[in-house]
C-alpha positions in Angstrom: 18.3 -32.0 -0.5 20.7 -29.0 -0.1 23.7 -29.3 2.2 24.2 -25.8 3.6 26.5 -26.3 6.6 29.8 -24.5 6.2 28.9 -22.7 3.0 28.9 -18.9 2.3 25.7 -17.0 2.0 25.8 -17.0 -1.8 26.7 -20.7 -1.9 23.7 -21.4 0.3 21.6 -19.3 -2.0 22.9 -21.1 -5.0 22.2 -24.5 -3.4 18.6 -23.6 -2.6 18.0 -22.1 -6.1 19.4 -25.4 -7.6 16.8 -27.5 -5.8 13.9 -25.0 -6.5 11.4 -25.7 -9.3 12.7 -24.2 -12.6 9.6 -21.9 -12.7 10.8 -20.1 -9.6 14.6 -19.9 -10.2 14.5 -16.6 -12.0 12.4 -15.0 -9.3 14.7 -16.3 -6.6 17.8 -15.0 -8.4 16.2 -11.6 -8.8 15.3 -11.5 -5.1 18.9 -12.6 -4.2 20.2 -9.8 -6.4 18.0 -7.3 -4.7 19.3 -8.4 -1.3 23.0 -8.2 -2.5 23.6 -12.0 -2.2 23.7 -12.8 -5.9 25.7 -10.9 -8.4 26.2 -11.1 -12.2 29.4 -13.0 -11.7 27.6 -15.8 -9.8 26.5 -18.9 -11.7 23.2 -18.8 -13.5 22.5 -22.2 -15.1 19.2 -23.1 -16.7 17.0 -20.2 -15.4 13.5 -19.8 -16.7 12.3 -16.4 -17.7 9.0 -15.4 -16.2 6.6 -12.8 -17.4 6.5 -9.6 -15.3 4.0 -9.4 -12.5 3.0 -11.2 -9.3 3.1 -14.9 -9.0 
């Protein structure tokens, strides 16, 4: 469960990525980067690299 109340947008994003299945974390981070929510300075623990292409 992710507790999102009172958190900033990037903190909410981080909390949701933390509870996501490891297979999807890299994709979620890339999408958050494209939306301007996640930056290189944000935490990136234990991400899984996926091959390019659709899921």
